[in-house]
FIVOVEX-849428 format. One line per 4 residues: for each residue x, y, z of C-alpha. Coordinates in Angstrom, 2 decimals, padded with zeros to 5 digits, always signed. Layout:
% FIVOVEX-849428
X:Y:Z | ...
***
This chain:
% FIVOVEX-849428
+088.42:+134.72:+059.47 | +085.84:+132.05:+060.37 | +086.04:+130.04:+063.58 | +087.16:+126.95:+061.61
+089.98:+128.92:+060.11 | +091.00:+130.39:+063.53 | +090.99:+127.03:+065.21 | +093.02:+125.59:+062.49
+095.62:+128.29:+062.58 | +095.81:+128.02:+066.33 | +096.33:+124.09:+066.05 | +099.12:+124.62:+063.73
+100.86:+127.23:+065.84 | +100.42:+125.49:+069.15 | +100.56:+121.87:+067.88 | +102.78:+120.82:+070.75
+100.29:+121.88:+073.36 | +097.30:+120.35:+071.42 | +099.22:+117.09:+070.94 | +100.16:+116.71:+074.50
+096.67:+117.39:+075.73 | +095.29:+114.99:+073.12 | +097.71:+112.21:+074.19 | +096.74:+112.65:+077.92
+093.05:+112.12:+076.99 | +093.65:+109.42:+074.56 | +095.81:+107.58:+077.00 | +093.11:+107.82:+079.67
+090.48:+106.41:+077.39 | +092.73:+103.57:+076.33 | +093.66:+102.57:+079.94 | +089.95:+102.69:+081.02
+088.78:+100.57:+078.10 | +091.55:+097.96:+078.80 | +090.43:+097.65:+082.29 | +086.80:+097.41:+081.33
+087.55:+094.41:+079.11 | +088.49:+092.60:+082.24 | +085.80:+093.98:+084.58 | +082.88:+093.34:+082.21
+084.14:+089.75:+081.14 | +081.50:+087.48:+082.63 | +083.65:+084.43:+081.86 | +086.16:+085.48:+084.45
+083.62:+085.88:+087.24 | +081.74:+082.60:+086.34 | +084.93:+080.58:+085.84 | +085.21:+077.67:+088.50
+088.92:+078.46:+088.95 | +088.03:+082.02:+090.33 | +086.70:+082.26:+093.74 | +083.43:+083.89:+094.51
+083.68:+087.66:+095.42 | +086.31:+088.44:+092.95 | +083.94:+091.10:+091.43 | +083.71:+092.81:+094.78
+087.58:+092.69:+095.05 | +087.95:+094.24:+091.72 | +085.80:+097.20:+092.82 | +088.81:+098.68:+094.76
+091.17:+099.10:+091.68 | +088.06:+100.20:+089.61 | +087.19:+103.09:+092.09 | +090.88:+104.01:+092.17
+091.10:+104.10:+088.47 | +087.88:+106.22:+088.35 | +089.29:+108.63:+090.75 | +092.46:+108.82:+088.82
+090.61:+109.41:+085.63 | +088.73:+112.40:+087.17 | +091.88:+114.12:+088.57 | +094.07:+113.30:+085.59
+091.74:+114.68:+082.86 | +090.72:+117.70:+085.02 | +094.43:+118.50:+085.66 | +095.58:+117.94:+081.94
+092.77:+120.23:+080.95 | +093.55:+122.99:+083.44 | +097.27:+122.97:+082.35 | +096.22:+123.14:+078.68
+093.92:+126.17:+079.42 | +096.52:+127.75:+081.71 | +099.18:+127.68:+078.94 | +096.77:+129.51:+076.54
+095.35:+132.30:+078.82 | +097.59:+134.83:+077.04 | +096.03:+133.88:+073.63 | +092.60:+134.18:+074.97
+093.32:+137.57:+076.58 | +094.78:+138.77:+073.21 | +091.64:+137.73:+071.51 | +089.60:+139.63:+073.91
+091.67:+142.76:+073.43 | +091.01:+142.44:+069.70 | +087.22:+142.55:+070.24 | +086.26:+138.83:+070.92
+083.29:+138.59:+073.24 | +082.99:+136.07:+076.18 | +080.44:+134.29:+074.01 | +082.83:+133.98:+071.02
+085.62:+132.75:+073.42 | +083.33:+130.06:+074.90 | +082.30:+128.97:+071.40 | +086.09:+128.77:+070.48
+086.95:+126.66:+073.53 | +084.04:+124.37:+072.99 | +084.74:+123.84:+069.40 | +088.34:+122.90:+069.84
+087.73:+120.80:+073.01 | +084.95:+118.82:+071.16 | +087.36:+118.11:+068.46 | +089.93:+116.93:+070.76
+087.50:+114.85:+072.78 | +086.16:+113.02:+069.55 | +089.64:+112.30:+068.31 | +090.76:+111.15:+071.78
+087.82:+108.81:+072.06 | +088.37:+107.32:+068.58 | +092.17:+106.76:+069.00 | +091.92:+105.78:+072.68
+089.24:+103.07:+071.82 | +091.31:+101.86:+068.73 | +094.47:+101.52:+070.92 | +092.49:+099.98:+073.65
+091.05:+097.23:+071.45 | +094.62:+096.46:+070.25 | +096.40:+096.49:+073.62 | +093.42:+095.12:+075.69
+093.71:+091.63:+073.98 | +097.59:+091.65:+074.75 | +096.69:+092.74:+078.35 | +094.00:+090.13:+078.68
+096.15:+087.26:+077.23 | +099.16:+088.28:+079.44 | +096.93:+088.29:+082.50 | +095.34:+084.87:+081.87
+098.68:+083.17:+081.03 | +100.37:+084.67:+084.15 | +097.68:+083.17:+086.50 | +097.51:+079.85:+084.55
+093.91:+080.21:+083.13 | +093.63:+078.89:+079.69 | +089.76:+078.43:+079.09 | +088.58:+082.08:+079.27
+088.28:+083.82:+075.83 | +088.60:+087.46:+075.04 | +085.64:+089.25:+073.68 | +084.14:+092.83:+073.43
+080.80:+093.84:+074.75 | +078.81:+097.02:+074.33 | +079.11:+097.81:+078.00 | +082.91:+098.23:+077.66
+082.35:+100.93:+075.04 | +079.38:+102.49:+076.71 | +080.93:+103.00:+080.20 | +084.34:+104.09:+078.79
+082.90:+106.72:+076.58 | +080.24:+107.76:+079.18 | +082.69:+108.31:+082.05 | +085.11:+110.02:+079.75
+082.62:+112.56:+078.59 | +081.24:+113.28:+082.03 | +084.60:+114.01:+083.42 | +085.67:+115.89:+080.27
+082.45:+118.02:+080.30 | +082.98:+118.72:+083.93 | +086.62:+119.97:+083.35 | +085.49:+122.21:+080.41
+082.61:+123.80:+082.33 | +084.94:+124.57:+085.23 | +087.30:+126.26:+082.90 | +084.59:+128.15:+081.09
+083.26:+129.36:+084.41 | +086.68:+130.62:+085.64 | +087.31:+132.25:+082.18 | +083.97:+134.04:+082.26
+084.52:+135.38:+085.81 | +088.21:+136.44:+085.37 | +089.04:+140.01:+084.34 | +091.00:+140.75:+081.19
+093.83:+142.26:+083.01 | +094.29:+139.16:+085.06 | +094.14:+136.92:+082.05 | +096.84:+138.99:+080.22
+098.98:+138.96:+083.29 | +098.50:+135.44:+084.78 | +102.09:+134.45:+084.45 | +103.18:+137.46:+086.58
+100.56:+137.05:+089.31 | +101.29:+134.86:+092.34 | +099.06:+131.81:+092.46 | +099.25:+131.48:+096.25
+097.44:+133.77:+098.62 | +098.99:+134.93:+101.68 | +098.46:+132.43:+104.54 | +097.27:+133.97:+107.67
+097.00:+130.80:+109.73 | +100.14:+128.83:+109.36 | +099.43:+126.95:+112.61 | +096.75:+124.94:+110.61
+099.78:+122.97:+109.22 | +100.40:+121.79:+112.69 | +096.71:+120.95:+113.25 | +096.90:+119.00:+110.09
+099.83:+116.90:+111.37 | +097.79:+116.41:+114.57 | +094.73:+115.17:+112.60 | +096.97:+112.71:+110.68
+098.39:+111.28:+113.83 | +095.11:+111.05:+115.58 | +093.46:+109.43:+112.60 | +096.12:+106.69:+112.36
+096.16:+106.14:+116.11 | +092.43:+105.82:+116.21 | +092.44:+103.33:+113.25 | +095.20:+101.36:+114.92
+093.60:+101.09:+118.28 | +089.98:+100.40:+117.25 | +090.94:+097.96:+114.52 | +092.35:+095.62:+117.08
+089.91:+096.51:+119.89 | +090.20:+093.19:+121.76 | +093.82:+093.91:+122.58 | +092.74:+097.18:+124.40
+089.38:+095.88:+125.80 | +087.51:+098.92:+124.38 | +084.19:+097.20:+124.74 | +084.70:+097.55:+128.58
+085.62:+101.31:+128.43 | +084.03:+104.74:+127.90 | +084.78:+104.10:+124.15 | +082.20:+101.38:+123.97
+079.88:+103.36:+121.66 | +082.71:+104.10:+119.15 | +083.81:+100.46:+119.32 | +080.14:+099.38:+118.31
+080.37:+101.38:+115.11 | +082.35:+098.66:+113.48 | +085.76:+098.52:+111.89 | +084.38:+099.43:+108.37
+082.83:+102.65:+109.58 | +085.78:+103.64:+111.47 | +088.01:+102.88:+108.58 | +086.18:+105.21:+106.26
+085.87:+107.98:+108.90 | +089.61:+107.75:+109.72 | +090.58:+107.81:+106.09 | +088.46:+110.96:+105.47
+089.99:+112.74:+108.31 | +093.41:+111.65:+107.27 | +092.90:+113.20:+104.00 | +091.74:+116.50:+105.54
+094.76:+116.55:+107.84 | +096.93:+115.88:+104.68 | +095.40:+118.86:+102.90 | +096.05:+121.17:+105.89
+099.54:+119.94:+106.31 | +100.57:+120.16:+102.67 | +099.10:+123.57:+102.23 | +100.17:+125.13:+105.60
+103.00:+123.33:+107.17 | +105.73:+124.87:+104.88 | +104.41:+128.33:+105.97 | +104.59:+127.33:+109.63
+108.19:+126.13:+109.13 | +108.98:+129.44:+107.41 | +107.44:+131.58:+110.05 | +109.27:+129.43:+112.75
+112.59:+129.67:+111.25 | +112.32:+133.67:+111.17 | +112.93:+133.33:+114.98 | +116.50:+132.19:+114.04
+118.07:+134.86:+111.79 | +121.30:+132.75:+111.30 | +119.27:+129.83:+109.81 | +116.65:+132.03:+108.04
+118.73:+134.46:+106.15 | +121.21:+131.84:+105.02 | +118.36:+129.77:+103.43 | +116.07:+132.48:+102.69
+115.82:+131.92:+098.82 | +115.35:+128.25:+099.21 | +112.82:+128.38:+102.16 | +110.53:+131.04:+100.27
+110.91:+129.23:+096.92 | +109.94:+125.94:+098.38 | +107.04:+127.40:+100.42 | +105.73:+128.95:+097.18
+106.09:+125.92:+095.11 | +104.30:+123.66:+097.75 | +101.33:+126.25:+097.97 | +101.23:+126.43:+094.24
+101.24:+122.60:+093.74 | +099.35:+121.52:+096.85 | +096.62:+119.79:+094.77 | +099.39:+117.94:+092.79
+101.17:+116.97:+096.10 | +097.90:+115.60:+097.45 | +097.31:+113.59:+094.48 | +100.74:+112.13:+094.29
+100.63:+111.27:+098.06 | +097.39:+109.45:+097.63 | +098.45:+107.59:+094.45 | +101.70:+106.59:+096.19
+099.90:+105.39:+099.24 | +097.28:+103.45:+097.16 | +100.02:+101.94:+094.94 | +102.25:+100.72:+097.84
+099.52:+099.57:+100.03 | +097.35:+097.81:+097.45 | +100.40:+096.27:+095.64 | +101.88:+094.97:+099.00
+098.68:+093.35:+100.26 | +097.88:+091.62:+096.82 | +101.58:+090.42:+096.46 | +101.31:+089.08:+100.11
+098.01:+087.36:+099.16 | +099.66:+085.92:+096.07 | +102.97:+084.81:+097.67 | +101.39:+083.37:+100.96
+098.94:+080.96:+099.07 | +100.89:+077.97:+100.26 | +100.84:+079.19:+103.95 | +097.03:+079.64:+103.70
+096.26:+076.06:+102.49 | +098.82:+074.62:+104.95 | +096.17:+075.69:+107.62 | +093.97:+072.98:+106.32
+094.19:+069.93:+108.42 | +093.54:+067.47:+105.58 | +095.00:+067.05:+102.11 | +091.70:+065.83:+100.64
+088.31:+065.49:+102.30 | +084.85:+064.71:+101.12 | +081.44:+063.60:+102.46 | +079.85:+060.25:+101.83
+076.14:+059.98:+102.62 | +073.85:+056.96:+102.41 | +073.31:+057.46:+098.77 | +075.86:+059.98:+097.64
+079.70:+059.87:+097.05 | +079.77:+056.08:+097.84 | +083.14:+054.81:+097.14 | +085.35:+051.97:+098.69
+088.83:+052.51:+100.07 | +090.28:+050.32:+097.22 | +088.80:+052.71:+094.58 | +090.20:+055.59:+096.47
+093.65:+054.08:+096.67 | +093.52:+053.16:+092.96 | +092.36:+056.60:+091.90 | +095.45:+058.21:+093.66
+097.72:+055.32:+092.70 | +097.14:+055.88:+089.05 | +098.40:+059.54:+089.44 | +101.51:+058.39:+091.39
+100.27:+059.35:+094.97 | +099.93:+057.15:+098.10 | +097.22:+057.49:+100.71 | +099.34:+057.97:+103.96
+096.45:+058.29:+106.27 | +092.67:+057.65:+105.99 | +090.08:+058.48:+108.69 | +086.32:+058.28:+108.67
+084.51:+060.83:+110.90 | +080.86:+060.03:+111.37 | +078.20:+062.58:+111.75 | +074.45:+062.72:+111.55
+071.95:+065.45:+110.90 | +068.65:+065.82:+112.79 | +065.91:+068.16:+111.26 | +063.30:+069.64:+113.32
+060.66:+072.26:+112.63 | +061.49:+075.54:+114.27 | +058.42:+077.39:+115.41 | +060.05:+080.68:+115.72
+061.60:+080.86:+112.25 | +058.76:+078.74:+110.61 | +061.14:+076.24:+108.75 | +063.07:+073.08:+109.23
+066.15:+073.56:+111.50 | +069.26:+071.65:+111.23 | +071.33:+070.06:+114.02 | +074.59:+068.33:+113.22
+076.05:+065.84:+115.78 | +079.49:+064.49:+116.08 | +080.99:+062.32:+118.81 | +083.73:+063.83:+120.82
+085.96:+060.72:+120.08 | +085.73:+061.50:+116.36 | +086.43:+065.14:+116.97 | +089.54:+064.24:+119.03
+091.00:+062.21:+116.09 | +091.45:+065.19:+113.86 | +091.87:+068.07:+116.48 | +094.74:+069.23:+118.59
+092.24:+070.05:+121.31 | +091.45:+066.93:+123.23 | +088.04:+067.18:+124.82 | +085.98:+065.14:+127.32
+082.17:+065.51:+127.62 | +079.99:+064.17:+130.43 | +076.85:+062.22:+129.55 | +073.83:+064.51:+129.20
+075.88:+067.45:+128.20 | +077.11:+068.83:+124.91 | +079.97:+071.20:+123.53 | +078.79:+073.87:+121.04
+081.60:+073.68:+118.43 | +081.85:+076.57:+115.88 | +083.90:+075.32:+113.10 | +084.68:+078.78:+111.56
+086.55:+081.93:+112.99 | +084.14:+084.24:+111.23 | +080.80:+082.77:+112.51 | +078.99:+084.24:+115.49
+077.41:+082.25:+118.27 | +073.96:+081.02:+117.71 | +071.69:+081.49:+120.73 | +069.73:+078.40:+119.81
+072.89:+076.33:+120.73 | +073.92:+078.16:+123.95 | +070.67:+077.69:+125.99 | +070.44:+073.87:+126.10
+068.80:+071.58:+123.50 | +065.63:+069.76:+123.80 | +064.13:+067.23:+121.38 | +060.99:+065.09:+121.32
+060.75:+061.97:+119.20 | +057.00:+061.58:+119.84 | +057.52:+059.19:+122.82 | +059.93:+061.05:+125.17
+061.72:+064.47:+125.78 | +065.55:+064.38:+125.32 | +067.58:+067.21:+127.02 | +071.12:+068.16:+126.80
+072.90:+070.87:+128.83 | +075.69:+073.21:+127.43 | +079.14:+072.33:+128.80 | +081.36:+074.67:+126.86
+081.86:+076.50:+123.59 | +084.74:+075.70:+121.34 | +085.84:+077.63:+118.12 | +088.17:+075.65:+115.92
+088.10:+076.01:+112.08 | +088.27:+072.43:+110.84 | +085.16:+072.38:+108.57 | +085.13:+075.97:+107.43
+083.40:+077.66:+104.56 | +085.13:+075.42:+101.95 | +083.27:+072.41:+103.33 | +079.76:+073.45:+101.93
+078.08:+070.28:+103.15 | +078.12:+071.42:+106.77 | +077.10:+074.54:+108.58 | +079.60:+075.97:+110.89
+077.59:+074.88:+114.03 | +078.22:+071.39:+115.35 | +077.10:+069.64:+118.48 | +079.70:+067.39:+120.21
+078.43:+064.79:+122.53 | +079.86:+061.74:+124.31 | +079.93:+058.45:+122.45 | +077.01:+057.03:+124.61
+074.78:+060.09:+123.89 | +075.76:+060.00:+120.27 | +074.57:+056.30:+119.88 | +071.44:+057.11:+121.93
+070.43:+060.07:+119.77 | +071.17:+058.25:+116.62 | +068.78:+055.41:+117.69 | +065.99:+057.58:+119.09
+065.85:+060.30:+116.43 | +065.05:+060.35:+112.79 | +068.60:+061.16:+111.49 | +070.51:+061.39:+108.31
+073.99:+059.86:+108.80 | +077.13:+060.82:+106.70 | +080.81:+060.00:+106.89 | +083.83:+062.48:+106.19
+086.71:+060.72:+104.33 | +089.73:+062.49:+105.77 | +092.89:+061.80:+103.61 | +096.45:+062.65:+103.89
+098.40:+061.89:+100.54 | +101.99:+061.96:+099.31 | +102.94:+065.12:+097.25 | +099.71:+067.12:+097.55
+101.09:+069.93:+095.49 | +100.91:+067.58:+092.32 | +097.64:+066.06:+093.20 | +095.39:+068.24:+090.76
+094.83:+065.48:+088.34 | +094.12:+062.85:+091.05 | +091.65:+065.14:+092.70 | +090.00:+066.08:+089.52
+089.66:+062.32:+088.64 | +088.18:+061.69:+092.10 | +085.66:+064.47:+091.76 | +084.53:+063.22:+088.24
+084.17:+059.69:+089.53 | +082.03:+060.72:+092.35 | +079.92:+062.99:+090.18 | +079.30:+059.98:+087.79
+078.25:+057.86:+090.67 | +075.95:+060.33:+092.00 | +074.04:+060.77:+088.67 | +072.78:+057.23:+089.23
+071.14:+057.99:+092.51 | +068.14:+060.22:+093.46 | +068.75:+064.06:+093.64 | +069.29:+065.46:+097.12
+066.43:+067.88:+096.41 | +064.22:+065.07:+097.89 | +066.05:+065.27:+101.29 | +065.79:+068.11:+103.90
+069.43:+069.12:+103.29 | +068.89:+069.60:+099.61 | +065.84:+071.78:+100.37 | +067.68:+074.00:+102.88
+070.98:+074.50:+101.20 | +071.60:+077.25:+098.80 | +074.17:+075.13:+097.02 | +073.74:+072.78:+094.18
+074.25:+069.04:+094.82 | +077.59:+069.05:+093.10 | +078.82:+071.91:+095.11 | +077.76:+070.22:+098.37
+079.42:+067.03:+097.64 | +082.63:+068.00:+095.86 | +085.90:+067.18:+097.42 | +087.77:+069.85:+099.37
+091.51:+069.65:+098.83 | +094.72:+071.58:+099.52 | +095.68:+071.64:+095.80 | +092.44:+073.22:+094.74
+092.53:+075.89:+097.39 | +096.25:+076.55:+096.53 | +095.42:+077.07:+092.94 | +092.49:+079.17:+093.62
+094.49:+081.33:+095.98 | +097.28:+081.61:+093.32 | +094.83:+082.61:+090.61 | +092.99:+085.13:+092.69
+096.04:+086.47:+094.12 | +097.59:+086.63:+090.59 | +094.63:+088.42:+089.17 | +094.77:+091.04:+091.87
+098.48:+091.39:+091.80 | +098.67:+091.74:+088.05 | +095.88:+094.34:+088.11 | +097.54:+096.13:+091.02
+100.94:+096.20:+089.14 | +099.26:+097.67:+086.06 | +097.56:+100.39:+088.13 | +100.89:+100.97:+090.00
+102.67:+101.39:+086.75 | +099.83:+103.78:+085.66 | +099.96:+105.68:+088.84 | +103.71:+106.06:+088.67
+103.77:+107.39:+085.16 | +100.81:+109.65:+086.04 | +102.98:+111.22:+088.86 | +105.71:+111.54:+086.24
+103.45:+113.50:+084.00 | +101.95:+115.56:+086.75 | +105.32:+116.68:+088.03 | +106.69:+117.21:+084.50
+103.85:+119.34:+083.50 | +104.22:+121.62:+086.57 | +107.97:+121.81:+085.98 | +108.10:+122.74:+082.42
+104.76:+124.56:+082.01 | +106.27:+127.60:+083.70 | +109.79:+127.07:+082.44 | +109.85:+130.60:+080.87
+108.98:+132.18:+084.16 | +111.62:+130.08:+085.89 | +114.25:+131.51:+083.26 | +113.04:+135.06:+084.00
+113.22:+134.59:+087.74 | +116.84:+133.26:+087.62 | +117.98:+135.87:+085.21 | +116.91:+138.55:+087.63
+118.76:+136.76:+090.32 | +121.94:+136.86:+088.22 | +121.69:+140.56:+088.09 | +121.84:+140.86:+091.79
+124.99:+138.67:+092.04 | +123.70:+135.04:+092.35 | +126.11:+132.68:+090.51 | +125.18:+129.81:+088.42
+126.58:+127.39:+090.96 | +124.28:+128.88:+093.65 | +121.38:+128.68:+091.31 | +122.06:+125.11:+090.61
+122.25:+124.27:+094.27 | +118.99:+126.13:+095.01 | +117.09:+124.43:+092.07 | +118.55:+120.98:+092.95
+117.29:+121.28:+096.56 | +113.89:+122.50:+095.42 | +113.47:+119.58:+092.94 | +114.49:+116.98:+095.50
+111.62:+118.13:+097.74 | +109.27:+118.26:+094.91 | +110.13:+114.73:+093.68 | +110.60:+112.83:+097.00
+108.51:+114.59:+099.65 | +105.10:+113.46:+098.42 | +106.20:+109.78:+097.55 | +107.90:+109.42:+100.97
+104.88:+110.60:+102.88 | +102.79:+108.27:+100.78 | +104.88:+105.23:+101.53 | +104.95:+106.07:+105.24
+101.03:+106.33:+105.31 | +100.76:+103.05:+103.43 | +102.94:+101.38:+105.94 | +100.89:+102.64:+108.87
+097.77:+101.06:+107.05 | +099.65:+097.79:+106.46 | +100.67:+097.49:+110.25 | +097.14:+098.27:+111.20
+095.50:+095.61:+109.11 | +098.23:+093.07:+110.03 | +097.18:+093.08:+113.61 | +094.44:+090.60:+112.88
+096.97:+088.15:+111.91 | +099.49:+088.58:+114.77 | +101.10:+091.87:+113.87 | +103.65:+092.92:+111.31
+106.55:+091.21:+113.04 | +104.69:+087.94:+112.77 | +104.33:+088.43:+109.08 | +107.86:+088.73:+107.74
+106.57:+088.01:+104.17 | +104.35:+091.05:+104.39 | +107.28:+093.22:+105.61 | +109.56:+091.97:+102.93
+106.98:+092.63:+100.18 | +106.41:+096.15:+101.52 | +110.18:+097.03:+101.55 | +110.63:+095.38:+098.11
+107.86:+097.48:+096.52 | +108.55:+100.66:+098.46 | +112.22:+100.39:+097.55 | +111.47:+099.80:+093.78
+109.12:+102.75:+093.69 | +111.83:+104.95:+095.24 | +114.53:+103.64:+092.80 | +112.24:+104.41:+089.80
+111.47:+107.83:+091.37 | +115.27:+108.56:+091.68 | +115.86:+107.53:+088.11 | +113.13:+109.87:+087.01
+114.45:+112.66:+089.35 | +117.96:+112.66:+087.76 | +116.39:+112.65:+084.20 | +113.95:+115.62:+084.85
+116.53:+117.61:+087.00 | +119.10:+117.46:+084.36 | +116.74:+118.55:+081.62 | +115.30:+121.30:+083.90
+118.73:+122.67:+084.86 | +119.70:+122.67:+081.24 | +116.45:+124.57:+080.24 | +116.75:+127.07:+083.04
+120.51:+127.68:+083.44 | +121.80:+127.30:+079.92
***
């Protein structure tokens, strides 16, 4: 019999095993290809409705999907090999060498890989278009077209083959190093080795608690004044480094707890015979199952944690778009210079009136820029001045500045202090030196990153000093139109008309490249001068939040079904061994009712322990991150979103539990 004939006969006899293994691989290829059609679509990242940085935000679900691919394919392959060890052992007893066995495994896996790639890509091409169109329509983007690119095929096939080859290599190594007797008796050999150090489970719990405590404390270091304590060096590491280190230590603690804590409980309950002997069968069975499935438990915990955490945060980002834009102190604002964005109040009123809006309030805030060569940095340095009277018109903070002094105003919560503004200011106009002394530093985000015309650093001076500086220095003046309009949520057409009208006017004047600001700014003229409005920020937040929420929902569904498949595989792969075990228990007097009670209790732990741990850990991460915005109690929407997603996850898990438990009991007992 040739190898081809042998493979064909094995395929026909074990077609259910082959089909399930093929479907797992094909499904993985399809999902990864569907996601790649979004990630490698340049039209999405370059679309003006999508904010800059979306590509970086998509890296999180991309990495999660990649990790899922590695574990899922590897696990599916290990289950497939495990279910066929007896066949391989039989072939070896009939005289097949290790070399022949390796050739056989490689031949059938190459065939499965090729068919999986072909069917996965074909299904991906069909469903990715539906996935793409559904995503675009759900977030309100209509001008991005779907297309296929060679990168989508290259990365999908490449990543799948790398993971697939790794899984096969691991199986081949284990088969080569295993003894024939162990291969033939694999289903009668315990997979868990005796644990000599059950107290490592307690250590794992301690590592988890310490990791989350450190992450919570050092994420909000200002609350605990850590920069003034012995923990100053750790504080200086930065939140990003601590986040990574604490997450790694958390996973280490999780592994120890999952693999050893059940043994610790078993050893501890032995001290209480009344408890131990009444539940001996359940305790030992659960301890064995958890040791046997510790890798599966770890994967389910991580997937549940990522699913709940990421879905909650993206849903909160999507649902709180209105709250974010309400922080803007204006409905519409834009800059008018001596030659750019020149428009009269009558034209402004007409523009909004034509779109059924009324200008309720209109303010003009005057500023000027002074450019001076900076010898230390060897380029033109920009100083932006505003009178304190103009600042007080739009700020809740009412300031007073003495003549000869200034207030350093940082108009962004994310910018750091600039030392050039904190040590006093000195200017020379060729005739005299002008000096100003620092009076105070104020942080108030009025002109934040959305207002590209300005840097976050402003200099506030008294009205007298403002007039003096404007007359004695060579400055470039500008005015900020500050508008409050009726019904800003329906003002998209009006804002768009205003932007187009201003852009048309600007085309008739010299380019800003001829001015110092145009030379220094990294933005184009249109980006510098375009109006900033609540409606545009609202739509952008809804679109970005919608994209992330849709993708996180897609991954959440994927991860949930993955947990379903993982538990299902582990339950029903060894179903014959479970039947044998309970048949032996019948012979020593255990009734069906008692067996059903034991099995039900065991299944509850297998189905709910890992997801509940994942939900608890995701909640700890959420309350840690929520500190920067006042804490979890100050963000009721975040809490509602977490409870909604976590509750839905448990409801679906409960439905799945009843389905699988009923089928498992029928298979084992009946």
